C-alpha positions as CSV (number, residue, x, y, z in Angstrom):
1,M,72.4,104.8,107.5
2,S,75.8,104.7,105.9
3,T,78.5,102.1,105.5
4,R,82.2,103.1,105.2
5,L,84.7,101.2,103.1
6,T,88.5,102.0,103.9
7,I,91.2,100.8,101.7
8,E,94.9,101.4,102.5
9,T,97.9,100.4,100.4
10,T,101.5,101.5,99.5
11,A,103.2,102.3,96.4
12,T,106.8,101.0,97.1
13,S,109.6,99.6,95.2
14,L,110.3,96.1,95.8
15,P,113.9,94.7,95.8
16,W,114.7,91.2,94.4
17,P,114.6,88.8,95.9
18,A,111.0,90.0,96.7
19,P,110.1,90.2,100.3
20,A,107.0,89.0,101.9
21,A,103.7,90.5,100.4
22,Q,102.2,93.4,102.1
23,P,98.6,93.5,100.7
24,P,96.1,96.4,101.3
25,T,94.0,96.6,104.2
26,V,90.4,96.8,103.4
27,T,87.7,97.4,106.0
28,L,83.9,97.8,105.8
29,T,82.0,99.0,109.0
30,S,79.5,96.2,108.7
31,Q,82.4,93.4,109.2
32,C,84.3,93.0,112.4
33,A,87.7,92.7,111.0
34,P,89.5,93.6,108.0
35,L,88.5,91.8,104.8
36,T,91.1,89.2,103.9
37,P,90.9,86.4,101.2
38,A,91.1,82.7,102.7
39,D,94.3,82.3,100.7
40,P,97.3,84.4,101.1
41,P,98.9,86.1,98.2
42,G,101.2,84.1,95.9
43,S,103.8,86.8,95.7
44,A,104.5,90.3,96.8
45,C,102.9,91.9,93.7
46,G,99.4,92.0,92.7
47,F,95.9,92.8,93.6
48,Q,93.2,92.2,96.3
49,V,89.9,92.0,94.3
50,L,86.5,92.2,96.2
51,V,83.0,92.1,95.0
52,L,80.5,93.5,97.4
53,D,76.7,92.9,97.1
54,G,75.2,96.4,97.1
55,Q,72.0,94.8,98.7
56,H,73.9,93.8,101.7
57,L,76.6,96.4,102.5
58,G,75.3,97.0,106.0
59,D,75.4,93.2,107.0
60,D,77.6,90.2,107.0
61,Q,76.5,89.1,103.5
62,A,78.2,92.0,101.9
63,V,81.3,90.1,100.6
64,V,80.5,87.7,97.9
65,F,84.1,87.5,96.3
66,D,87.4,88.1,97.9
67,E,90.7,87.0,96.3
68,Y,94.4,87.9,95.7
69,F,95.8,87.9,92.1
70,T,99.4,87.9,91.7
71,I,102.3,87.5,89.3
72,P,104.7,84.7,89.8
73,D,107.4,85.1,92.4
74,Q,110.3,85.2,89.7
75,Q,112.6,87.9,88.4
76,G,111.5,89.3,85.1
77,W,107.7,90.0,85.0
78,V,107.4,91.3,81.5
79,T,105.7,87.9,80.3
80,T,103.8,87.2,83.5
81,Y,101.8,90.2,84.4
82,T,99.1,90.2,81.7
83,P,97.9,86.6,82.6
84,M,97.1,88.1,86.1
85,Y,95.0,90.8,84.6
86,D,93.1,88.4,82.5
87,D,92.4,86.2,85.5
88,I,91.0,89.1,87.1
89,A,88.7,90.1,84.1
90,G,87.5,86.4,83.9
91,A,86.5,86.4,87.6
92,L,84.5,89.4,87.3
93,G,82.3,88.4,84.3
94,R,79.5,87.0,86.3
95,Y,79.5,90.1,88.7
96,Q,79.0,93.0,86.0
97,L,75.5,93.8,87.2
98,A,74.5,97.0,88.8
99,R,73.9,95.5,92.1
100,Y,77.6,94.5,92.6
101,C,80.2,96.8,93.7
102,L,83.9,96.2,92.8
103,V,86.7,96.8,95.0
104,V,90.4,96.7,93.4
105,A,93.6,97.5,95.5
106,S,97.0,96.9,94.4
107,F,100.1,96.0,96.3
108,G,103.9,95.8,95.1
109,L,102.6,97.0,91.7
110,D,105.1,98.4,89.1
111,P,103.7,101.4,87.3
112,N,104.5,99.8,84.0
113,M,102.2,96.7,84.7
114,Y,99.2,98.5,82.9
115,P,96.1,96.3,82.9
116,S,95.6,94.2,79.8
117,S,92.8,95.3,77.3
118,R,90.6,92.6,78.7
119,A,91.0,93.9,82.2
120,Q,90.6,97.5,81.2
121,K,87.3,96.5,79.6
122,A,86.1,94.8,82.9
123,L,87.3,97.8,84.9
124,V,85.7,100.2,82.7
125,G,82.4,98.2,83.1
126,F,82.6,99.2,86.8
127,G,83.1,102.8,86.2
128,A,86.8,103.1,85.8
129,G,88.0,105.9,83.4
130,P,90.3,108.8,84.3
131,G,92.5,106.9,86.5
132,L,93.2,104.2,84.0
133,N,93.8,106.8,81.5
134,A,96.3,108.9,83.7
135,W,98.0,105.5,84.5
136,L,98.5,104.8,80.7
137,Q,99.7,108.2,79.8
138,D,102.4,108.0,82.6
139,C,103.8,104.4,81.9
140,D,105.6,102.4,79.6
141,P,103.6,99.2,79.5
142,G,105.7,96.0,80.0
143,S,109.0,97.9,80.6
144,E,111.1,96.8,83.5
145,I,113.8,98.9,85.1
146,G,116.8,96.7,84.2
147,N,118.3,96.7,87.6
148,L,118.7,93.2,88.9
149,D,118.4,94.2,92.4
150,V,115.0,95.7,91.9
151,W,111.9,93.6,91.1
152,T,109.5,96.4,90.8
153,Q,109.1,100.1,90.8
154,A,106.6,102.0,93.1
155,G,103.0,102.2,92.0
156,A,99.5,101.8,93.3
157,Y,96.0,101.8,91.9
158,V,92.7,101.7,93.9
159,M,89.1,101.6,92.4
160,V,85.8,101.2,93.8
161,G,82.7,101.1,91.3
162,F,79.5,99.5,90.6
163,G,78.6,97.2,87.7
164,E,76.9,98.7,84.7
165,S,78.4,102.2,85.4
166,G,79.5,104.8,83.0
167,F,83.2,105.7,82.2
168,G,84.6,107.6,85.2
169,D,81.7,106.9,87.7
170,A,84.1,104.9,89.9
171,V,86.4,106.3,92.6
172,E,89.8,105.8,91.5
173,K,93.1,106.7,93.2
174,L,96.4,106.4,91.5
175,A,100.1,106.9,92.8
176,L,103.1,106.4,90.5
177,P,106.0,107.6,92.3
178,Y,108.3,105.1,90.6
179,Q,110.9,105.4,93.4
180,G,110.6,105.4,97.2
181,T,107.2,105.0,99.1
182,A,103.9,106.6,98.8
183,P,100.8,105.6,100.9
184,L,97.4,105.4,99.3
185,S,94.2,105.5,101.3
186,T,90.7,105.9,100.2
187,D,87.4,106.1,102.1
188,V,84.0,105.5,100.3
189,F,80.8,105.8,102.1
190,F,77.7,103.9,100.9
191,Y,74.3,105.6,101.9
192,V,71.5,103.2,102.0
193,T,68.0,104.8,101.4
194,A,64.7,103.1,102.1
């Protein structure tokens, strides 16, 4: 038996003032509707972070954590994006066990909003690796575009991995077009063995 997880998001530049958030669409075949946190996103830029219980992927108890993490809806994000990542890392602490699956999907993300060292450590604990490294090599962490009409450049990151995994064991997708729009879609199949 298999369970399919589908994540769809878009790397797109955001103007200032920022438009309404366009969070990712995350679906799990064991659920009737897309997985959406109870509270809407606080701004147009951030992540949807889910934790799935690997022992319940095929039933309605799969989702144990589902929340949006966003930066403040204000121009000039250089000093505000790192706390978002630290909040994500703090929320994941109790789930870093082999039975839990982490799903991270960005929306409205600027490529230069690279994860804080605390968030990097948490993501690597769930198997992140080459995608994070490619992101770091391609960005200028904390650097804004310098155009008052543009809030963020176009970037997207998606990761799916289990706790206590090794570096690079997760499924990662990265799109850093900087300008324009680039869709990012990921399908992951979980196979349950008896």
